[in-house]
DRENTI-897128 format. One record per residue (C-alpha): x, y, z. Coordinates in steps of 0.1 Angstrom, whole numbers. Layout:
% DRENTI-897128
{{X Y Z}};
...
END
This chain:
% DRENTI-897128
{{0 0 0}};
{{11 36 -5}};
{{26 53 24}};
{{13 88 33}};
{{38 115 23}};
{{59 133 48}};
{{44 166 57}};
{{55 193 33}};
{{49 230 31}};
{{43 246 -3}};
{{45 284 -4}};
{{14 300 -19}};
{{32 333 -23}};
{{49 339 -57}};
{{86 344 -54}};
{{92 358 -89}};
{{106 341 -120}};
{{105 304 -124}};
{{142 301 -117}};
{{137 320 -84}};
{{109 297 -74}};
{{130 266 -82}};
{{159 280 -60}};
{{135 290 -32}};
{{121 255 -30}};
{{154 236 -34}};
{{140 220 -65}};
{{165 197 -83}};
{{144 187 -113}};
{{114 202 -131}};
{{89 184 -152}};
{{79 205 -182}};
{{44 193 -191}};
{{18 198 -218}};
{{-9 176 -232}};
{{-19 168 -268}};
{{-54 168 -283}};
{{-64 134 -268}};
{{-51 144 -234}};
{{-19 125 -233}};
{{6 143 -211}};
{{41 148 -225}};
{{71 160 -205}};
{{108 166 -203}};
{{128 166 -171}};
{{148 198 -167}};
{{176 200 -142}};
{{176 230 -119}};
{{209 241 -135}};
{{191 246 -168}};
{{159 263 -156}};
{{170 298 -166}};
{{177 286 -202}};
{{144 267 -202}};
{{125 297 -190}};
{{139 318 -218}};
{{139 293 -247}};
{{115 266 -237}};
{{121 228 -240}};
{{122 214 -275}};
{{103 183 -286}};
{{100 165 -319}};
{{64 175 -325}};
{{51 143 -342}};
{{66 121 -314}};
{{50 143 -286}};
{{15 133 -295}};
{{-16 143 -316}};
{{-9 179 -323}};
{{-11 180 -361}};
{{26 182 -366}};
{{45 164 -394}};
{{82 153 -394}};
{{92 181 -418}};
{{79 208 -395}};
{{100 228 -369}};
{{104 214 -334}};
{{78 222 -308}};
{{90 243 -279}};
{{72 240 -246}};
{{72 275 -230}};
{{66 274 -192}};
{{38 292 -174}};
{{55 302 -142}};
{{22 307 -125}};
{{15 270 -128}};
{{47 259 -110}};
{{42 234 -82}};
{{66 214 -61}};
{{59 176 -59}};
{{80 163 -30}};
{{54 137 -23}};
{{63 121 -57}};
{{101 125 -54}};
{{121 148 -32}};
{{133 178 -51}};
{{108 173 -80}};
{{85 200 -93}};
{{62 205 -123}};
{{52 234 -145}};
{{26 235 -172}};
{{37 247 -206}};
{{22 263 -238}};
{{35 247 -270}};
{{50 270 -296}};
{{61 262 -331}};
{{81 285 -353}};
{{82 310 -325}};
{{44 313 -323}};
{{18 297 -300}};
{{7 265 -316}};
{{-31 266 -322}};
{{-36 228 -318}};
{{-24 230 -282}};
{{-54 224 -259}};
{{-42 247 -232}};
{{-40 276 -257}};
{{-75 267 -269}};
{{-88 271 -234}};
{{-70 304 -230}};
{{-87 316 -262}};
{{-121 306 -248}};
{{-114 324 -215}};
{{-104 355 -233}};
{{-137 355 -252}};
{{-156 353 -219}};
{{-134 381 -205}};
{{-145 404 -234}};
{{-180 401 -219}};
{{-167 408 -184}};
{{-172 372 -174}};
{{-149 345 -160}};
{{-156 308 -155}};
{{-148 289 -124}};
{{-148 252 -124}};
{{-149 225 -97}};
{{-142 190 -110}};
{{-152 157 -95}};
{{-125 132 -105}};
{{-135 95 -104}};
{{-111 66 -109}};
{{-107 28 -102}};
{{-78 12 -84}};
{{-70 -21 -102}};
{{-44 -49 -105}};
{{-38 -75 -132}};
{{-49 -111 -125}};
{{-28 -142 -136}};
{{-44 -142 -170}};
{{-36 -105 -176}};
{{-72 -93 -170}};
{{-81 -65 -147}};
{{-94 -69 -112}};
{{-101 -47 -82}};
{{-69 -39 -64}};
{{-86 -46 -30}};
{{-98 -82 -32}};
{{-122 -76 -3}};
{{-140 -48 -21}};
{{-169 -70 -30}};
{{-200 -53 -14}};
{{-231 -53 -35}};
{{-236 -15 -27}};
{{-201 -2 -22}};
{{-208 36 -24}};
{{-194 54 7}};
{{-184 20 21}};
{{-165 26 54}};
{{-144 -5 52}};
{{-135 -2 16}};
{{-124 33 21}};
{{-103 24 52}};
{{-85 -4 34}};
{{-73 21 8}};
{{-66 47 35}};
{{-29 50 27}};
{{-35 58 -10}};
{{-65 81 -5}};
{{-48 101 23}};
{{-16 104 3}};
{{-35 120 -26}};
{{-55 142 -2}};
{{-23 154 16}};
{{-7 162 -18}};
{{-37 183 -29}};
{{-38 202 3}};
{{-1 208 4}};
{{-5 224 -30}};
{{-33 246 -17}};
{{-61 232 -38}};
{{-85 227 -9}};
{{-93 190 -10}};
{{-127 188 8}};
{{-140 153 1}};
{{-127 118 -5}};
{{-150 88 -9}};
{{-155 53 -21}};
{{-176 56 -52}};
{{-204 35 -66}};
{{-183 8 -82}};
{{-161 -18 -64}};
{{-126 -3 -64}};
{{-138 31 -74}};
{{-130 64 -57}};
{{-136 101 -60}};
{{-114 129 -46}};
{{-125 166 -50}};
{{-109 200 -46}};
{{-123 235 -45}};
{{-133 254 -76}};
{{-109 278 -93}};
{{-105 297 -125}};
{{-110 275 -156}};
{{-74 273 -167}};
{{-61 267 -132}};
{{-86 239 -127}};
{{-77 222 -160}};
{{-40 223 -150}};
{{-49 208 -117}};
{{-69 180 -133}};
{{-39 170 -154}};
{{-17 172 -124}};
{{-41 152 -102}};
{{-43 124 -127}};
{{-5 122 -126}};
{{-5 123 -88}};
{{-31 96 -85}};
{{-14 74 -111}};
{{21 78 -95}};
{{9 71 -60}};
{{-12 41 -71}};
{{19 26 -89}};
{{39 31 -57}};
{{13 9 -40}};
{{15 -18 -67}};
{{-18 -7 -83}};
{{-30 8 -116}};
{{-53 38 -114}};
{{-77 43 -144}};
{{-99 71 -154}};
{{-113 51 -183}};
{{-150 59 -186}};
{{-162 22 -184}};
{{-136 -3 -174}};
{{-163 -28 -163}};
{{-195 -35 -182}};
{{-214 -42 -150}};
{{-201 -14 -128}};
{{-205 24 -127}};
{{-184 44 -151}};
{{-159 71 -143}};
{{-174 105 -147}};
{{-157 139 -144}};
{{-186 161 -134}};
{{-178 198 -138}};
{{-194 223 -114}};
{{-197 256 -133}};
{{-202 292 -123}};
{{-197 325 -140}};
{{-183 356 -122}};
{{-178 393 -128}};
{{-147 400 -109}};
{{-154 388 -74}};
{{-192 389 -79}};
{{-210 356 -85}};
{{-236 359 -113}};
{{-256 327 -108}};
{{-273 332 -74}};
{{-308 347 -73}};
{{-328 340 -41}};
{{-359 354 -58}};
{{-358 329 -87}};
{{-394 321 -96}};
{{-384 286 -108}};
{{-372 277 -74}};
{{-336 268 -81}};
{{-321 300 -68}};
{{-306 309 -102}};
{{-304 342 -121}};
{{-317 347 -157}};
{{-280 347 -169}};
{{-275 312 -153}};
{{-306 299 -171}};
{{-294 312 -204}};
{{-260 297 -198}};
{{-276 263 -190}};
{{-299 266 -221}};
{{-268 271 -243}};
{{-252 240 -229}};
{{-284 220 -234}};
{{-289 232 -270}};
{{-253 223 -279}};
{{-252 191 -258}};
{{-252 166 -287}};
{{-224 185 -304}};
{{-205 188 -271}};
{{-205 151 -265}};
{{-175 143 -288}};
{{-154 167 -267}};
{{-166 159 -232}};
{{-170 122 -238}};
{{-143 117 -264}};
{{-135 80 -266}};
{{-151 48 -280}};
{{-154 36 -244}};
{{-173 67 -233}};
{{-204 55 -250}};
{{-205 23 -230}};
{{-209 46 -200}};
{{-234 69 -216}};
{{-256 42 -230}};
{{-258 22 -198}};
{{-292 21 -180}};
{{-280 5 -148}};
{{-250 -12 -132}};
{{-252 -42 -108}};
{{-250 -17 -79}};
{{-280 2 -91}};
{{-283 34 -113}};
{{-257 41 -140}};
{{-255 78 -130}};
{{-248 88 -166}};
{{-273 111 -184}};
{{-287 99 -217}};
{{-305 131 -228}};
{{-298 168 -223}};
{{-321 180 -195}};
{{-318 200 -163}};
{{-334 204 -128}};
{{-327 204 -91}};
{{-309 179 -70}};
{{-314 149 -92}};
{{-283 129 -102}};
{{-299 114 -133}};
{{-299 148 -150}};
{{-275 162 -176}};
{{-273 195 -157}};
{{-280 193 -119}};
{{-285 224 -98}};
{{-277 213 -62}};
{{-277 249 -50}};
{{-280 283 -66}};
{{-244 292 -69}};
{{-234 266 -94}};
{{-246 240 -120}};
{{-232 206 -123}};
{{-225 192 -158}};
{{-228 154 -155}};
{{-221 144 -191}};
{{-183 148 -189}};
{{-163 116 -183}};
{{-129 106 -171}};
{{-113 105 -206}};
{{-121 141 -213}};
{{-93 165 -221}};
{{-101 192 -194}};
{{-88 220 -216}};
{{-109 212 -246}};
{{-140 201 -226}};
{{-140 234 -206}};
{{-134 255 -237}};
{{-163 239 -256}};
{{-187 240 -226}};
{{-179 277 -220}};
{{-186 285 -257}};
{{-219 267 -256}};
{{-230 285 -224}};
{{-219 319 -237}};
{{-239 313 -269}};
{{-269 307 -247}};
{{-263 341 -230}};
{{-258 359 -263}};
{{-290 346 -277}};
{{-309 349 -244}};
{{-320 312 -246}};
{{-344 297 -220}};
{{-342 261 -210}};
{{-379 259 -200}};
{{-391 248 -166}};
{{-368 224 -146}};
{{-378 188 -152}};
{{-406 198 -175}};
{{-412 184 -210}};
{{-398 210 -234}};
{{-418 225 -262}};
{{-399 204 -288}};
{{-385 170 -280}};
{{-348 170 -270}};
{{-327 144 -288}};
{{-310 116 -269}};
{{-272 121 -267}};
{{-253 104 -296}};
{{-251 66 -291}};
{{-215 62 -303}};
{{-183 82 -308}};
{{-189 82 -346}};
{{-224 97 -342}};
{{-210 123 -317}};
{{-183 134 -341}};
{{-208 139 -370}};
{{-230 160 -347}};
{{-200 180 -335}};
{{-188 190 -370}};
{{-222 205 -377}};
{{-222 225 -345}};
{{-206 259 -352}};
{{-202 269 -316}};
{{-184 238 -305}};
{{-162 238 -336}};
{{-156 275 -331}};
{{-143 268 -296}};
{{-118 243 -308}};
{{-107 266 -337}};
{{-105 297 -315}};
{{-67 297 -313}};
{{-63 301 -350}};
{{-66 269 -370}};
{{-91 243 -382}};
{{-86 222 -350}};
{{-121 209 -351}};
{{-114 192 -385}};
{{-82 176 -371}};
{{-100 165 -339}};
{{-128 150 -359}};
{{-103 130 -381}};
{{-86 117 -350}};
{{-118 106 -334}};
{{-132 90 -366}};
{{-99 70 -369}};
{{-102 59 -333}};
{{-137 47 -339}};
{{-128 27 -370}};
{{-98 11 -354}};
{{-121 -2 -327}};
{{-148 -12 -351}};
{{-123 -32 -371}};
{{-111 -53 -341}};
{{-129 -86 -336}};
{{-141 -89 -300}};
{{-148 -119 -278}};
{{-185 -109 -279}};
{{-185 -114 -317}};
{{-168 -147 -315}};
{{-192 -160 -288}};
{{-222 -148 -307}};
{{-214 -156 -343}};
{{-188 -184 -344}};
{{-213 -212 -347}};
{{-245 -192 -352}};
{{-249 -199 -390}};
END
């Protein structure tokens, strides 16, 4: 099992340049991190002695090898330019280790296929309207091991309860891992406020306080790394795969969303006649997300496996907890948009495979479109004037809906290139690679059927 990390203190006060922060913390090595279009993290390890050069020139990568970023071998190298504000020490992973998130540049210019830069463009569009988005994610994952045949199994062999959600014993047996992750988040100043055994055997959720959209997306990428590294230290595999088991709940990544003007929250309205405590602006924001929900799905549930989660009606523990149509209402966890209280709305369609930068950018664009057009979602829980479509049943369906949605495509293209076309090509290829593979289900069903 994972041992809890030694107590560390991470300063919340900026020291100055990246090199000054590295010196102040006694950092020996720095991970220069960015992610590609499908959310794969790429990194180089920079020694402290080279940080000044890295801060000035960036870290160079062979673009095509770094991941899906629409770069060909004949193009210039990609340079990862550090965002000093995202620097964080990671002594709970290795003594003297730190991490900084980076913005990819090619040919001396920001690369428009970089997800972090796409989210920055979306945030800038909101700022033009005097608005900023704050996001609080709910990160779900399974802790697994391999069995003798190479299959996956729950890392805790005693986690067999028929209704494991909030299970006291299941949580306690994974105490070392869960508390190590919690301590790391709190040392970084994220405000971890809840850790729980989730609805599936071997499934957990760990949450931290909301923050600005870009900060939260950086933290989701960092948290996945922390959870994975600490699980491996305990001899386990952590997975954020949307549906690792056909008969268990899937891994969501619910996003709690709120819009702000400076320090003023725009969503609360105690006089709301619909009874949810929301302002007209909040309703228009939700209406935009609902209208664009089918087109959003390829971005917020972006894998073949995502649609095993979204299409599930139940698991053997009970509800599937995955919305199948775009709707909204109060404190009902079957809804696409849940309003637990008047200061936020919870988007429940996003899953554990989502690239947090792209998902947030697309959702923000959809919501802002609702505000610009003064859309209304109707009464909570009521049947709308015109039938709302079910969410797309497969990744291929989702991609075809996405490419016809101008707002979702516009969000992906906002950094200056036809990123939506590239993303659609990636996802179609992913679908057809899966579709071409012969599965055990097909062999069992058809081998002697004719």
